[in-house]
Each structure stands twice: as C-alpha cells, then as structure tokens.
FIMI-805809 format. One record per residue (C-alpha): y, x, z; chain. Coordinates in nm, 3 decimals. Layout:
BEGIN
((Y,X,Z),'A')
...
This chain:
BEGIN
((-1.907,6.065,-13.855),'A')
((-1.839,6.235,-14.200),'A')
((-1.631,6.572,-14.252),'A')
((-1.335,6.409,-14.398),'A')
((-1.320,6.232,-14.007),'A')
((-1.355,6.542,-13.810),'A')
((-1.059,6.687,-13.995),'A')
((-0.803,6.397,-13.923),'A')
((-0.570,6.532,-13.675),'A')
((-0.388,6.264,-13.415),'A')
((-0.057,6.166,-13.504),'A')
((0.241,6.291,-13.314),'A')
((0.395,5.963,-13.080),'A')
((0.647,6.166,-12.937),'A')
((0.514,6.156,-12.594),'A')
((0.326,6.473,-12.424),'A')
((0.013,6.400,-12.350),'A')
((-0.080,6.393,-11.953),'A')
((-0.124,6.700,-11.806),'A')
((-0.464,6.697,-11.672),'A')
((-0.482,6.749,-11.316),'A')
((-0.647,7.073,-11.161),'A')
((-0.795,7.054,-10.795),'A')
((-0.813,7.269,-10.534),'A')
((-1.253,7.264,-10.556),'A')
((-1.192,7.286,-10.987),'A')
((-0.965,7.596,-10.947),'A')
((-1.274,7.768,-10.699),'A')
((-1.536,7.638,-10.956),'A')
((-1.355,7.826,-11.252),'A')
((-1.357,8.197,-11.072),'A')
((-1.667,8.140,-10.948),'A')
((-1.736,8.058,-11.327),'A')
((-1.543,8.396,-11.410),'A')
((-1.711,8.609,-11.150),'A')
((-2.070,8.520,-11.233),'A')
((-1.962,8.568,-11.588),'A')
((-1.867,8.913,-11.528),'A')
((-2.131,8.963,-11.257),'A')
((-2.363,9.182,-11.475),'A')
((-2.039,9.420,-11.592),'A')
((-1.930,9.482,-11.260),'A')
((-2.267,9.562,-11.073),'A')
((-2.285,9.908,-11.134),'A')
((-1.940,9.945,-10.963),'A')
((-2.007,9.753,-10.679),'A')
((-2.352,9.944,-10.591),'A')
((-2.130,10.271,-10.636),'A')
((-1.890,10.114,-10.358),'A')
((-2.183,10.039,-10.146),'A')
((-2.361,10.347,-10.203),'A')
((-2.005,10.507,-10.091),'A')
((-1.933,10.371,-9.819),'A')
((-2.259,10.376,-9.658),'A')
((-2.321,10.756,-9.762),'A')
((-1.974,10.770,-9.595),'A')
((-2.051,10.643,-9.305),'A')
((-2.399,10.726,-9.226),'A')
((-2.270,11.130,-9.291),'A')
((-1.977,11.087,-9.036),'A')
((-2.219,10.969,-8.751),'A')
((-2.472,11.230,-8.819),'A')
((-2.211,11.444,-8.803),'A')
((-2.071,11.335,-8.528),'A')
((-2.391,11.409,-8.324),'A')
((-2.472,11.694,-8.495),'A')
((-2.129,11.921,-8.443),'A')
((-2.052,12.044,-8.135),'A')
((-1.824,11.813,-7.903),'A')
((-1.411,12.014,-7.880),'A')
((-1.286,12.076,-7.463),'A')
((-0.962,12.119,-7.635),'A')
((-0.761,12.040,-7.976),'A')
((-0.532,12.318,-8.039),'A')
((-0.351,12.117,-8.296),'A')
((-0.270,11.883,-8.015),'A')
((-0.221,12.079,-7.791),'A')
((-0.440,11.889,-7.542),'A')
((-0.780,11.757,-7.356),'A')
((-0.990,11.619,-7.515),'A')
((-1.224,11.336,-7.414),'A')
((-1.559,11.468,-7.339),'A')
((-1.908,11.221,-7.296),'A')
((-1.875,11.007,-7.110),'A')
((-2.112,10.988,-6.778),'A')
((-2.305,10.652,-6.783),'A')
((-2.334,10.465,-6.455),'A')
((-2.352,10.124,-6.294),'A')
((-2.023,10.105,-6.166),'A')
((-1.844,10.240,-6.462),'A')
((-2.078,10.010,-6.699),'A')
((-1.984,9.708,-6.526),'A')
((-1.589,9.762,-6.459),'A')
((-1.587,9.811,-6.809),'A')
((-1.454,10.124,-6.751),'A')
((-1.725,10.318,-6.954),'A')
((-1.652,10.152,-7.270),'A')
((-1.288,10.229,-7.257),'A')
((-1.454,10.608,-7.177),'A')
((-1.674,10.604,-7.470),'A')
((-1.392,10.448,-7.752),'A')
((-1.196,10.760,-7.606),'A')
((-1.439,11.005,-7.642),'A')
((-1.585,10.862,-8.025),'A')
((-1.156,10.887,-8.105),'A')
((-1.098,11.225,-7.932),'A')
((-1.473,11.392,-8.127),'A')
((-1.487,11.207,-8.459),'A')
((-1.565,11.457,-8.699),'A')
((-1.238,11.666,-8.898),'A')
((-1.046,11.439,-8.736),'A')
((-0.709,11.663,-8.778),'A')
((-0.745,11.620,-9.104),'A')
((-0.760,11.206,-9.126),'A')
((-0.450,11.297,-8.846),'A')
((-0.254,11.390,-9.124),'A')
((-0.399,11.163,-9.375),'A')
((-0.243,10.900,-9.177),'A')
((0.078,11.067,-9.144),'A')
((0.095,11.117,-9.440),'A')
((0.026,10.732,-9.525),'A')
((0.318,10.623,-9.289),'A')
((0.548,10.860,-9.492),'A')
((0.481,10.684,-9.823),'A')
((0.534,10.361,-9.684),'A')
((0.899,10.501,-9.590),'A')
((0.770,10.375,-9.206),'A')
((0.997,10.664,-9.057),'A')
((0.730,10.743,-8.765),'A')
((0.400,10.763,-8.640),'A')
((0.213,10.825,-8.355),'A')
((0.506,10.760,-8.178),'A')
((0.704,10.997,-8.357),'A')
((1.017,10.993,-8.497),'A')
((1.085,11.158,-8.846),'A')
((1.437,11.286,-8.844),'A')
((1.685,11.421,-9.039),'A')
((1.726,11.822,-9.099),'A')
((1.331,11.843,-9.021),'A')
((1.392,11.750,-8.684),'A')
((1.055,11.512,-8.519),'A')
((1.168,11.377,-8.174),'A')
((0.912,11.138,-7.974),'A')
((0.971,10.790,-7.924),'A')
((1.072,10.636,-7.542),'A')
((1.260,10.350,-7.606),'A')
((1.154,10.173,-7.255),'A')
((1.100,10.432,-6.989),'A')
((0.935,10.390,-6.643),'A')
((1.275,10.312,-6.428),'A')
((1.087,10.216,-6.066),'A')
((0.931,10.591,-6.154),'A')
((1.271,10.741,-6.195),'A')
((1.385,10.558,-5.851),'A')
((1.140,10.702,-5.675),'A')
((1.255,11.076,-5.792),'A')
((1.609,11.052,-5.745),'A')
((1.546,10.851,-5.395),'A')
((1.373,11.146,-5.290),'A')
((1.584,11.442,-5.449),'A')
((1.887,11.246,-5.282),'A')
((1.700,11.309,-4.914),'A')
((1.617,11.656,-4.993),'A')
((1.886,11.729,-5.105),'A')
((2.073,11.566,-4.758),'A')
((1.819,11.812,-4.591),'A')
((1.903,12.103,-4.759),'A')
((2.268,12.034,-4.658),'A')
((2.222,12.023,-4.291),'A')
((2.034,12.291,-4.324),'A')
((2.346,12.533,-4.464),'A')
((2.101,12.499,-4.777),'A')
((2.305,12.458,-5.089),'A')
((2.129,12.214,-5.333),'A')
((2.191,12.193,-5.667),'A')
((2.049,11.951,-5.851),'A')
((2.034,11.936,-6.260),'A')
((1.876,11.721,-6.494),'A')
((1.802,11.761,-6.868),'A')
((1.790,11.572,-7.155),'A')
((1.524,11.472,-7.350),'A')
((1.555,11.534,-7.715),'A')
((1.628,11.199,-7.846),'A')
((1.916,11.183,-7.563),'A')
((2.057,11.523,-7.716),'A')
((1.955,11.545,-8.070),'A')
((2.040,11.154,-8.156),'A')
((2.259,11.284,-8.484),'A')
((1.927,11.381,-8.616),'A')
((1.768,11.014,-8.566),'A')
((1.774,10.724,-8.791),'A')
((2.046,10.523,-8.781),'A')
((1.853,10.218,-8.714),'A')
((1.733,10.377,-8.322),'A')
((2.094,10.495,-8.235),'A')
((2.120,10.601,-7.843),'A')
((2.098,10.229,-7.709),'A')
((1.786,10.366,-7.496),'A')
((1.912,10.697,-7.394),'A')
((2.259,10.570,-7.244),'A')
((2.127,10.249,-7.120),'A')
((1.874,10.542,-6.872),'A')
((2.126,10.758,-6.827),'A')
((2.339,10.450,-6.734),'A')
((2.056,10.333,-6.465),'A')
((2.049,10.713,-6.348),'A')
((2.404,10.762,-6.237),'A')
((2.407,10.426,-6.068),'A')
((2.099,10.581,-5.887),'A')
((2.311,10.881,-5.782),'A')
((2.599,10.725,-5.725),'A')
((2.395,10.489,-5.505),'A')
((2.137,10.728,-5.294),'A')
((2.463,10.982,-5.243),'A')
((2.281,11.194,-5.525),'A')
((2.523,11.482,-5.667),'A')
((2.382,11.630,-5.975),'A')
((2.444,11.819,-6.228),'A')
((2.452,11.594,-6.630),'A')
((2.363,11.871,-6.818),'A')
((2.284,11.640,-7.149),'A')
((2.613,11.562,-7.235),'A')
((2.753,11.953,-7.310),'A')
((2.434,12.004,-7.465),'A')
((2.481,11.704,-7.683),'A')
((2.780,11.811,-7.784),'A')
((2.664,12.139,-7.934),'A')
((2.410,11.909,-8.135),'A')
((2.704,11.759,-8.296),'A')
((2.828,12.050,-8.408),'A')
((2.531,12.136,-8.569),'A')
((2.366,12.424,-8.251),'A')
((1.999,12.434,-8.274),'A')
((1.999,12.372,-7.899),'A')
((1.669,12.199,-7.919),'A')
((1.315,12.271,-8.106),'A')
((1.275,12.068,-8.407),'A')
((0.906,12.064,-8.354),'A')
((0.853,12.054,-7.983),'A')
((1.080,11.852,-7.726),'A')
((1.205,12.139,-7.542),'A')
((1.532,12.316,-7.544),'A')
((1.558,12.606,-7.753),'A')
((1.667,12.970,-7.598),'A')
((2.017,12.921,-7.725),'A')
((1.997,12.564,-7.524),'A')
((1.877,12.657,-7.243),'A')
((2.120,12.945,-7.219),'A')
((2.447,12.667,-7.303),'A')
((2.215,12.538,-6.957),'A')
((2.223,12.789,-6.762),'A')
((2.617,12.882,-6.802),'A')
((2.636,12.536,-6.694),'A')
((2.389,12.546,-6.343),'A')
((2.539,12.922,-6.310),'A')
((2.916,12.721,-6.242),'A')
((2.755,12.465,-5.997),'A')
((2.563,12.743,-5.838),'A')
((2.949,12.961,-5.761),'A')
((2.858,13.197,-6.019),'A')
((3.003,13.330,-6.328),'A')
((2.763,13.326,-6.608),'A')
((2.716,13.582,-6.830),'A')
((2.855,13.628,-7.212),'A')
((2.633,13.471,-7.477),'A')
((2.730,13.808,-7.622),'A')
((2.630,14.030,-7.329),'A')
((2.241,13.916,-7.500),'A')
((2.062,14.170,-7.753),'A')
((1.816,13.865,-7.929),'A')
((1.478,13.907,-8.061),'A')
((1.307,13.665,-8.263),'A')
((0.970,13.702,-8.139),'A')
((0.811,13.458,-8.381),'A')
((0.896,13.241,-8.702),'A')
((0.592,12.985,-8.700),'A')
((0.597,12.804,-8.372),'A')
((0.505,12.445,-8.401),'A')
((0.532,12.241,-8.086),'A')
((0.400,11.924,-7.925),'A')
((0.563,11.658,-8.060),'A')
((0.445,11.832,-8.408),'A')
((0.095,11.804,-8.299),'A')
((0.144,11.424,-8.193),'A')
((0.335,11.375,-8.547),'A')
((0.084,11.484,-8.817),'A')
((0.304,11.594,-9.016),'A')
((0.147,11.910,-9.164),'A')
((0.401,11.995,-9.405),'A')
((0.665,12.088,-9.145),'A')
((0.838,12.380,-9.176),'A')
((0.782,12.576,-8.833),'A')
((1.087,12.695,-8.540),'A')
((1.199,12.991,-8.473),'A')
((1.094,13.162,-8.125),'A')
((1.408,13.350,-7.981),'A')
((1.422,13.612,-7.618),'A')
((1.729,13.680,-7.502),'A')
((1.745,14.049,-7.352),'A')
((2.018,14.192,-7.093),'A')
((1.896,14.496,-6.990),'A')
((1.529,14.612,-6.964),'A')
((1.307,14.321,-6.916),'A')
((1.043,14.546,-6.712),'A')
((1.309,14.641,-6.429),'A')
((1.190,14.282,-6.284),'A')
((0.820,14.177,-6.115),'A')
((0.685,13.803,-6.216),'A')
((0.397,13.776,-5.981),'A')
((0.186,13.391,-6.101),'A')
((0.003,13.261,-5.847),'A')
((-0.379,13.217,-6.068),'A')
((-0.654,13.156,-5.852),'A')
((-0.856,13.139,-6.185),'A')
((-0.770,13.525,-6.309),'A')
((-0.691,13.328,-6.638),'A')
((-0.475,13.636,-6.759),'A')
((-0.710,13.922,-6.668),'A')
((-0.754,14.165,-6.943),'A')
((-0.392,14.060,-7.082),'A')
((-0.163,14.323,-7.164),'A')
((0.084,14.457,-6.848),'A')
((-0.127,14.198,-6.634),'A')
((-0.238,14.360,-6.293),'A')
((-0.398,14.137,-6.034),'A')
((-0.303,14.172,-5.634),'A')
((-0.406,13.939,-5.329),'A')
((-0.115,13.895,-5.112),'A')
((-0.140,13.680,-4.789),'A')
((-0.467,13.538,-4.932),'A')
((-0.391,13.428,-5.236),'A')
((-0.453,13.622,-5.619),'A')
((-0.135,13.660,-5.838),'A')
((-0.146,13.787,-6.180),'A')
((0.172,14.062,-6.190),'A')
((0.357,14.105,-6.457),'A')
((0.657,14.364,-6.573),'A')
((0.925,14.140,-6.749),'A')
((0.935,13.772,-6.794),'A')
((0.732,13.720,-7.096),'A')
((0.320,13.697,-7.150),'A')
((0.316,13.783,-7.538),'A')
((-0.025,13.705,-7.624),'A')
((0.050,13.389,-7.643),'A')
((0.237,13.427,-7.925),'A')
((-0.108,13.425,-8.110),'A')
((-0.197,13.068,-7.991),'A')
((-0.109,12.759,-8.053),'A')
((0.119,12.709,-7.715),'A')
((0.408,12.977,-7.799),'A')
((0.613,12.794,-7.562),'A')
((0.387,12.948,-7.295),'A')
((0.475,13.301,-7.364),'A')
((0.751,13.246,-7.189),'A')
((0.620,13.311,-6.806),'A')
((0.303,13.233,-6.866),'A')
((0.298,12.831,-6.887),'A')
((0.295,12.600,-6.580),'A')
((0.183,12.730,-6.291),'A')
((0.285,12.584,-5.908),'A')
((0.432,12.857,-5.763),'A')
((0.586,13.206,-5.971),'A')
((0.804,13.448,-5.796),'A')
((1.079,13.718,-5.988),'A')
((1.201,13.969,-5.817),'A')
((1.403,14.306,-5.935),'A')
((1.315,14.596,-5.842),'A')
((1.510,14.846,-5.672),'A')
((1.683,14.835,-5.316),'A')
((1.988,14.596,-5.444),'A')
((1.968,14.308,-5.211),'A')
((2.021,13.986,-5.395),'A')
((2.000,13.665,-5.290),'A')
((1.727,13.463,-5.325),'A')
((1.708,13.117,-5.519),'A')
((1.409,12.827,-5.497),'A')
((1.384,12.637,-5.850),'A')
((1.222,12.318,-5.793),'A')
((1.139,12.284,-6.165),'A')
((0.923,12.162,-6.492),'A')
((0.882,12.360,-6.822),'A')
((1.198,12.349,-6.920),'A')
((1.301,12.643,-6.670),'A')
((1.117,12.849,-6.831),'A')
((1.312,12.927,-7.067),'A')
((1.644,12.931,-6.831),'A')
((1.491,13.219,-6.625),'A')
((1.551,13.498,-6.820),'A')
((1.967,13.442,-6.765),'A')
((1.885,13.318,-6.382),'A')
((1.674,13.625,-6.283),'A')
((2.011,13.862,-6.372),'A')
((2.203,13.731,-6.086),'A')
((1.873,13.609,-5.812),'A')
((1.554,13.675,-5.712),'A')
((1.349,13.363,-5.793),'A')
((1.094,13.162,-5.660),'A')
((0.947,12.928,-5.915),'A')
((0.765,12.605,-5.796),'A')
((0.637,12.325,-6.027),'A')
((0.566,12.045,-5.755),'A')
((0.292,11.871,-6.011),'A')
((0.077,12.148,-5.937),'A')
((0.207,12.267,-5.546),'A')
((0.208,12.056,-5.280),'A')
((0.372,12.149,-4.968),'A')
((0.699,12.066,-4.700),'A')
((0.955,12.179,-4.915),'A')
((1.192,12.162,-4.621),'A')
((0.952,12.392,-4.430),'A')
((0.923,12.661,-4.694),'A')
((1.302,12.719,-4.724),'A')
((1.311,12.750,-4.342),'A')
((1.024,13.014,-4.362),'A')
((1.127,13.197,-4.620),'A')
((1.480,13.269,-4.619),'A')
((1.602,13.061,-4.911),'A')
((1.939,13.084,-4.999),'A')
((2.012,12.791,-5.245),'A')
((1.834,12.572,-5.425),'A')
((1.831,12.479,-5.834),'A')
((1.639,12.066,-5.891),'A')
((1.580,12.167,-6.289),'A')
((1.442,11.898,-6.436),'A')
((1.418,11.742,-6.791),'A')
((1.457,11.335,-6.761),'A')
((1.102,11.306,-6.979),'A')
((0.946,11.412,-6.630),'A')
((1.180,11.212,-6.425),'A')
((1.074,10.892,-6.553),'A')
((0.674,10.930,-6.646),'A')
((0.577,11.045,-6.309),'A')
((0.644,11.017,-5.903),'A')
((0.657,11.426,-5.894),'A')
((0.920,11.447,-5.684),'A')
((0.806,11.203,-5.389),'A')
((0.736,11.539,-5.204),'A')
((1.015,11.620,-5.135),'A')
((0.985,11.386,-4.863),'A')
((0.714,11.568,-4.661),'A')
((0.869,11.730,-4.344),'A')
((1.184,11.510,-4.333),'A')
((1.084,11.253,-4.067),'A')
((0.922,11.475,-3.913),'A')
((1.227,11.701,-3.866),'A')
((1.479,11.440,-3.746),'A')
((1.217,11.412,-3.481),'A')
((1.086,11.049,-3.630),'A')
C-alpha cells in the first residue's frame, strides 16, 4: 500500500460507527495495564507508606511494653485495666480475651492524645457526639442514655417504697427526692434531633411505679428544668452533677417537703473556689478544647462552726490541711472543720472537694450546745453540694448504700434518727440496684 492509500479518509455515510462494547474483564485489564505503567513512578511512594506504617506499628508495640502501666486516668477520672492474670479458667471461659482487649485499649501509648483526635474527627464530620457524649449548644456536654434499665429502676423504687412505709410505722418522716440527669433537665441545649422523648419516658415509668408501690416522692427534675429553660446555670457544662446553684434550688424544694423553711439565696456569700473544673462528661467526650466550669461554695456564717467526720479505714486524708484522725467505736474517722477538702481543687476531680468524695458513712454536726434534729440522708454524690445548705438546719448522717451495707431500719432505731431523706439522681436509680439493701431487716420487724 502506497502513501496515497494511507491518507485516504473514509467517506461519511451519516451512520455513526458502532461503539465498541467494554467488558468487565477488559476494563480490569486496562486498569492493570495502567498500574503496571505507573509502577516504577509510584514505587517510592508505596515504599515510604509501607515503612511509615511498619514503623508506627513497631514503635507503638515497643512503647506499649516499655512504658509503665497506669492505674488511673486523671483525664477520664477512672481506674484503668491492668495486665490480666492468665489462668486455665480465664482462658477456657473466654474472659482472658476480653481482659487482654481492655488492658491493651487502656494502656495504649499516648491514649489521651488519640482519644482527642477521635473526638476532633467526629466533630469535623458533624456527627454531634463522641463516646456516648452529645455535643450540645453553649458548650454543654451531655452523657447520652437512651434506654435506661427499667428493671433496675423498679427494684430500687420497690425497696424505697417498702422502706418509706417501714419508717412511717416507726413514726419517722421519710422523704424521697429524685434528681434529673443533665439530659432530663438541660434538654434545651441538646440538638433538636434528640428532644426529650427518652427523658419523659423514664420519668413517666418512675411515676407509674411510684403510684403502684405507694411511694411518695419529690420530683426535683421539673423545677430545675424550669430554671434551665430560663438560662440559669443549674448543671455543669462539662460534668453530670448539678452546680451549687442547682443544689440550692433542690435544697429549697427539699426543705419545704421536710416541713422547714429554706434560707434565702441572698443570705449566702458566694466564693468562686475554682475556675478550671473539667468534669466526668468532658473526660469521656475527648473534647480537649472545651471551656472549663467554675465551682462555687456558698457560705452562711463560718464553715468551721461545723465538724465533718468521714469514716475512712484507709486514712487517705492523712497529711491534708486541717485533717485529724480519730478512732470511734473501733473505726477510723478523718475529721475536718467545715464541708470542703480543698486539696481536691488542685486535682482533676474537683467536685470531690465537696465532702472529700464518695464514702459510705459521713457525719456532720454543729459545734456548741444547740439542740438539733438528726437527718439521715441516703444519697449519691448529688447530695454533696446540697449538704452545706441542709447542715444549717440539721445534724446530718450521710450514708451511701453503694459502700455501706447495713439494715437502715435498725440503724434508725439505734441512732435516734428524727427524719430520713432519700436523695438520688435518676442515673443512680437506673444503673445499679443499690437501694435493695433498704429491705434488710424489714421482714424481721414484722415477725416474718
């Protein structure tokens, strides 16, 4: 064929040429050919990626074994998993695998940094939550609890109702007061997609059980929710507890229910004890860039007019300012003047500065010869910031049933208790059947 024939173009006929059909195998072959063509050009980048990945894996593995284990995370305010004990029982039951997984997750090098990175990635993806914490408006971080345990709630309320009835038979007034979780009270700060359905539902269930059991209780969710709707800071933004202001509003409701008159808010002098409090919700969220909360103490007169005695066999307050240890009835007590252990303001868990944290038994009395009634408070940690208010009216015995196991009926009879207050947050009522111990001794009293 000469050059003339090569340059001859086909004459258009007006009929488009038939498009060649592309098969899956053909397309795969085309991409493989392209990869082979670029193989040499991308070899350096591929090698760098492999080296970086292997380097990260090996460096982290070495650091995991070299760095010492931590027993406690101040960032998350919880005890960390430690190396599991290997045994035939653990191995064959499958528990060893779970324990190893928890241990590696808790002791991973630079864990706090990576937790923060995950929270940042969740934020930029507009997911609105991380690790079970909802990112609300105005900086509010709220633990999510969509399906609380109704069976646990019923167990606790049944026991509370039985104990309340037993107290009435002993002519000891017994008030039950239940506090809302942050999501129950501060729902105005939640994204609109969450609403208040789950909160309303669990409080409706509480109402139904209370009516069925004959339990009379004081609802502290609604008045606090009304305050939150008005923009008052009744709960911490970074923690699950109510603020001291929220505790005051709860105290005012409780005092009226106990038959007393609360002191006016303006009668207290407010001290900002801290301006850098990061609570448990912040710890779980991983939101490192959140603003801290202030912690306020409300003073009425001199705090050192009161004595706080904490039953503490471990003597963990030894060396703390103003603390002395005394032995009473064979038990060790840490004794303070006032309601606060200010050393905790220099630690992560600043809320523990109220009453020194969670203990099974604490007694607060006013110095002097004034005759005062004794109020037994069965409580969780929400009561701690309310105690300085209640102590203006009563000598107090505070018992946390999570750590103190005894017949409360017998306790009231032996300690000349005048009134009883059961003060619990909804989270406590639904997370564990701690109140079932209230049934101890009730059947024996009836001769059953």
